C-alpha positions in Angstrom: 75.1 126.5 56.3 72.4 123.9 55.9 71.6 122.1 59.1 70.3 119.1 57.2 72.5 116.1 57.7 73.6 113.9 54.9 72.4 110.3 54.7 74.7 107.6 56.2 75.0 105.5 53.0 73.5 106.0 49.5 71.3 103.1 50.2 69.1 104.7 52.9 68.3 108.3 52.5 66.1 108.2 55.6 68.7 107.7 58.3 70.6 110.9 58.8 74.2 111.2 59.8 74.8 113.4 62.8 77.6 115.9 62.8 79.9 116.3 65.7 78.1 119.4 66.8 74.6 117.4 66.9 76.3 114.9 68.9 77.8 117.2 71.4 74.8 119.2 71.8 72.5 116.0 72.3 75.0 114.7 74.9 75.1 118.1 76.6 71.3 118.4 76.9 70.8 114.6 77.8 73.4 115.3 80.8 71.8 118.5 81.8 68.2 116.8 81.8 69.9 113.7 83.6 71.1 115.8 86.6 68.0 118.0 86.3 66.1 114.8 87.3 68.5 114.0 90.0 68.2 117.3 91.8 64.7 117.8 91.2 63.5 114.7 93.1 66.1 114.3 96.0 63.6 116.3 98.0 60.6 114.4 97.4 62.5 111.2 98.8 63.2 113.0 102.2 60.5 115.8 102.4 58.6 114.4 105.2 61.5 113.2 107.2 63.7 116.2 106.8 60.8 118.8 107.5 59.7 116.7 110.6 63.5 116.9 111.7 63.7 120.7 111.1 60.3 121.2 112.8 61.6 119.0 115.7 58.4 117.0 115.6 57.0 113.6 114.5 56.3 112.9 110.8 52.5 112.5 111.5 52.3 116.1 112.8 49.9 118.0 110.3 52.4 120.9 110.3 54.9 118.7 108.6 52.7 118.2 105.6 51.8 121.7 105.5 55.3 123.0 105.5 56.4 120.5 103.2 53.8 121.5 100.7 54.8 125.0 101.0 58.6 124.2 100.4 57.4 122.2 97.3 55.1 125.1 96.1 58.3 127.5 96.5 60.2 125.0 94.4 57.7 125.0 91.7 57.2 128.7 91.5 61.0 128.8 91.3 60.8 126.5 88.4 58.4 128.6 86.7 60.5 131.7 87.0 63.5 129.9 86.1 62.0 128.7 82.8 61.0 132.3 81.9 64.3 133.9 83.2 66.9 131.6 81.7 64.7 131.2 78.6 65.3 134.9 78.2 68.9 134.6 78.9 69.3 131.9 76.2 67.5 133.9 73.5 69.9 137.0 74.5 73.2 135.2 75.2 72.9 131.8 73.3 71.9 128.3 74.3 75.4 126.9 75.2 76.2 129.7 77.7 72.8 129.7 79.3 73.0 125.8 79.7 76.1 126.3 81.7 74.4 128.8 84.0 71.4 126.8 84.7 73.3 123.8 85.6 75.6 125.6 87.9 72.6 127.2 89.7 70.7 124.0 90.6 73.7 122.2 91.5 75.0 125.0 94.0 71.7 125.4 95.8 70.8 121.7 95.9 74.0 121.1 97.8 73.5 124.1 100.1 70.1 122.5 101.1 72.3 120.3 103.3 73.0 123.1 105.7 69.4 124.1 106.2 68.6 124.7 109.9 65.0 126.0 109.7 62.3 124.8 107.3 62.3 128.2 105.6 66.1 127.9 104.9 65.1 124.8 103.0 62.5 126.5 101.2 64.9 129.2 100.1 67.3 126.9 98.6 64.7 124.8 96.9 63.4 128.0 95.3 66.8 129.2 94.1 67.8 125.5 92.8 64.4 125.5 91.1 65.5 128.6 89.0 68.1 126.5 87.4 66.1 123.4 86.9 63.3 125.2 85.1 65.8 127.1 83.2 67.5 124.0 82.0 64.4 122.5 80.5 63.8 125.5 78.2 67.3 125.9 77.2 67.9 122.2 76.5 64.9 122.0 74.5 65.8 124.8 72.2 69.3 123.5 71.9 68.1 120.2 70.5 65.3 121.4 68.3 67.5 123.7 66.6 70.4 121.1 66.0 68.7 117.7 65.5 66.7 116.5 62.5 63.0 117.4 62.4 61.8 113.9 61.6 63.5 112.6 64.8 61.7 114.8 67.2 59.4 112.5 68.8 62.2 110.0 69.4 64.5 112.8 70.6 61.7 113.9 72.9 61.5 110.4 74.4 65.2 110.2 74.7 65.7 113.5 76.3 62.9 112.6 78.9 64.4 109.3 79.6 67.5 111.4 80.9 65.2 112.8 83.5 63.8 109.5 84.4 67.5 108.1 84.8 68.3 111.1 86.9 65.4 110.2 89.2 66.5 106.7 89.3 70.0 108.0 90.4 68.1 109.8 93.1 66.4 106.5 94.1 69.9 105.0 94.3 71.3 107.7 96.4 68.2 107.3 98.6 68.7 103.6 98.9 72.5 104.0 99.7 71.7 106.7 102.4 68.7 104.9 103.9 69.0 105.3 107.6 71.3 108.3 107.3 70.2 111.8 108.2 67.9 113.0 105.5 69.9 116.0 104.6 72.9 114.0 103.6 71.1 113.4 100.2 71.4 116.9 99.0 75.1 116.6 98.8 74.6 114.2 95.9 73.1 117.2 94.0 76.5 119.0 93.5 77.7 116.5 91.0 76.2 118.2 87.9 78.4 121.3 88.5 81.4 119.2 87.0 79.8 118.6 83.6 79.6 122.4 82.9 83.4 122.7 82.3 83.1 120.2 79.3 79.7 122.0 78.0 81.3 125.4 77.8 84.6 124.3 75.9 82.8 121.5 73.7 79.3 122.9 72.7 79.2 125.7 70.3 76.1 127.9 69.8 73.4 126.8 67.2 73.5 128.1 63.7 69.8 128.9 63.9 70.4 131.3 66.9 73.6 132.8 65.6 72.0 133.7 62.3 68.9 135.0 63.7 70.7 137.2 66.4 73.0 138.7 63.4 70.0 139.5 61.4 67.7 141.1 63.8 67.4 142.5 67.5 65.9 140.1 70.0 62.2 140.6 70.3 60.5 142.1 73.5 58.9 139.8 75.9 55.4 141.4 75.1 55.7 139.8 71.7 54.7 136.6 73.4 51.2 138.1 73.4 51.5 139.8 70.1 49.2 138.9 67.1 51.6 136.6 65.6 51.8 134.1 68.7 49.2 135.0 71.2 47.1 132.1 70.3 49.8 129.7 70.6 50.9 131.1 74.2 47.5 131.0 75.6 46.7 127.5 74.4 49.8 125.9 75.4 49.9 127.6 78.7 46.3 126.3 79.4 46.9 122.6 78.9 50.5 122.8 80.8 48.8 124.6 83.6 45.9 122.0 84.2 48.1 118.8 83.5 51.2 120.0 85.5 48.9 120.8 88.5 47.4 117.3 88.5 50.8 115.5 87.7 52.9 117.5 90.6 50.0 116.7 93.1 50.6 113.0 92.4 54.5 113.4 92.2 54.6 115.1 95.6 52.0 113.6 97.6 52.4 109.8 96.5 55.3 109.5 98.9 53.2 110.5 101.8 50.5 108.0 100.7 53.1 105.1 100.5 54.4 106.0 103.9 51.1 105.9 105.4 50.0 102.5 104.2 49.4 100.1 107.2 51.3 97.3 105.3 54.4 99.5 105.3 54.5 99.6 109.1 56.0 102.3 111.3 59.8 101.7 111.2 61.6 104.7 109.4 63.6 102.4 107.4 60.7 100.5 106.2 58.9 103.7 105.2 62.0 105.1 103.4 62.5 101.7 101.5 59.0 101.8 100.6 59.2 105.3 99.3 62.2 104.7 97.1 60.7 101.6 95.7 57.3 103.3 94.6 59.4 106.1 93.0 61.4 103.5 91.2 58.5 101.8 89.8 57.2 105.1 88.5 60.3 105.9 86.8 60.6 102.3 85.1 57.2 102.9 83.9 57.8 106.5 82.7 60.9 105.3 80.6 58.6 102.9 78.6 56.1 105.7 78.4 58.5 108.2 76.9 59.0 105.9 73.9 55.3 104.9 73.8 54.4 108.6 73.7 56.8 109.1 70.7 55.2 106.2 68.9 51.8 107.7 69.3 53.0 111.1 68.2 54.3 109.7 65.0 50.9 108.0 64.4 48.3 110.7 65.6 50.3 113.9 66.1 51.5 115.6 69.4 48.1 117.0 70.3 46.1 113.7 70.3 49.0 111.6 71.7 49.2 113.9 74.7 45.4 113.7 75.0 45.4 110.1 75.0 48.0 109.7 77.7 46.5 112.4 80.0 43.2 110.4 79.7 45.1 107.3 80.8 46.8 109.1 83.6 43.2 109.8 84.9 41.9 106.3 84.6 44.9 104.7 86.4 45.0 107.4 89.3 41.3 106.9 89.8 41.6 103.1 90.1 44.9 103.3 92.3 43.5 105.6 95.0 39.7 104.8 94.9 40.4 101.8 97.2 43.3 100.5 99.2 45.4 97.8 97.1 48.1 95.4 98.4 51.6 97.1 98.4 52.9 95.1 95.4 49.8 95.8 93.4 50.1 99.6 94.2 53.8 99.5 93.0 52.4 98.1 89.6 49.8 100.7 89.3 52.4 103.4 90.0 54.4 101.9 87.0 51.4 102.2 84.8 51.1 105.9 86.0 54.6 106.3 85.0 53.9 105.0 81.4 51.3 107.8 81.0 53.9 110.5 82.2 55.6 109.8 78.9 53.3 112.5 77.6 55.4 115.4 79.3 58.3 114.3 77.1 56.3 115.3 74.1 56.3 118.8 75.1 60.2 119.1 74.7 60.1 118.9 70.9 56.6 120.2 70.4 56.9 123.6 72.2 60.1 125.3 70.8 59.1 125.2 67.0 55.9 126.9 67.7 57.7 130.1 68.5 60.2 132.3 66.4 63.8 131.5 67.0 64.6 134.5 69.1 61.3 133.8 71.2 61.9 130.1 71.3 63.3 129.5 74.7 61.5 132.2 76.2 58.1 131.0 74.8 58.7 127.4 75.4 59.9 128.1 79.0 57.2 130.5 79.9 54.3 128.3 78.5 55.5 125.1 80.1 56.7 126.5 83.3 53.5 128.7 83.9 51.7 125.5 84.6 54.1 125.1 87.6 52.9 128.4 89.2 49.4 126.9 89.3 50.8 123.5 90.3 52.3 125.2 93.1 49.1 126.5 94.3 47.5 123.2 93.8 50.1 121.4 95.8 49.6 123.8 98.6 45.8 123.5 98.3 45.8 119.9 98.3 48.1 119.8 101.3 45.6 121.9 103.3 42.9 119.7 101.7 44.7 116.7 103.3 44.8 118.6 106.8 41.0 118.8 106.7 40.5 115.2 105.2 43.3 113.5 106.8 43.5 111.1 103.8 46.0 111.2 101.1 44.0 108.8 98.9 41.2 111.3 98.9 43.7 114.3 98.0 45.2 112.2 95.1 41.7 110.9 93.8 40.4 114.4 93.7 43.6 115.7 91.9 43.0 112.9 89.2 40.1 114.6 87.8 42.1 117.5 86.5 43.3 115.1 83.9 40.0 115.1 82.1 40.1 118.9 81.1 43.7 118.7 80.6 43.2 115.9 77.9 40.4 118.0 76.3 42.7 121.1 76.2 45.5 119.1 74.5 43.4 118.6 71.7 43.7 122.4 71.1 47.5 122.1 70.8 48.8 123.1 67.3 51.1 120.8 65.5 54.8 122.2 64.9 54.7 121.2 61.2 51.5 123.5 60.9 53.3 126.5 62.4 56.5 126.0 60.6 54.9 125.7 57.2 53.0 128.9 57.8 56.1 130.8 58.7 57.7 132.9 55.9 
């Protein structure tokens, strides 16, 4: 029952041949992440406009920024809880079943956001959608780490993260096509992922690693994440994720408000919508390049050092971008550079799951990565209140950028998966 693939030809033993199960598992995870990215960022494209509509006020009203940040905070908390809840489901019921449940969850509640009539309705729907989005990350990462060859991990991480970027590009396309329409229409696009679950349930079997481990032993208790065997890993990984994601999500959420407020963009709603979509487009183009840049750095330096280098680059580019006002075209280019640095988050995909025992794998990876989103939720609200005092989104983003310095230092503390696996019995 070996999971090691055979070479494609006798002349090159370095290139593995993928089995049908590996291909189906990879496609299922990639599609799940594609629509993850789509549903994740539909709100960021219309946050200011839709919240202003729900509050029956203008976009410049400080209450719009406050309520929009609370909604995003609820989303991030739901994302964190979803990573833990569905991570546990995947360890108990299997990766394939859990993947279906996560996709159905985020598709259903993203679609229901269309019907929000009060700002807190939207907050509730975004929170519930986030449970599925956060869970899909943990489940998909474990599914791939247990089925694909170890030597491919950095490139698999880059490919999977590119699915999220492609999903966000789809969100940009939806935003461009629906430009000028009522903002809530964009959430109906988020129902599309539900249709792929029918194929996943019939075509993607459970992994051998999970099946064998489940047959040999009962599932460990949640408290074992802080047991003597893995406590050090849990704490170190949680620390770097918490600080890095707080800074990252502050940028990802508030950059659209920064762009909409630039004098060069103008006051027309269509112009603001177009500039917001274009800014996110450039971030995603850069991120697609960054995913594979991160994979190459990980092959050379290892995961921890590669993540640290890119987080440091994230700080430098954010500081330069928001320390002064640049022409809009220059700002788009700087956003693309920031997107390149975001490739570091793709490395967590294949770095985290192997650090934990099989039956704690989805739970551990989901908990550690998503706990950062709890703190990032606090960060988004804090910076929203900070902006209300400052009245300056550039100041908010410049302040948040400094968090990447300790995040880069903490990343150097990350253990390497090969070290953990070689020490395992």
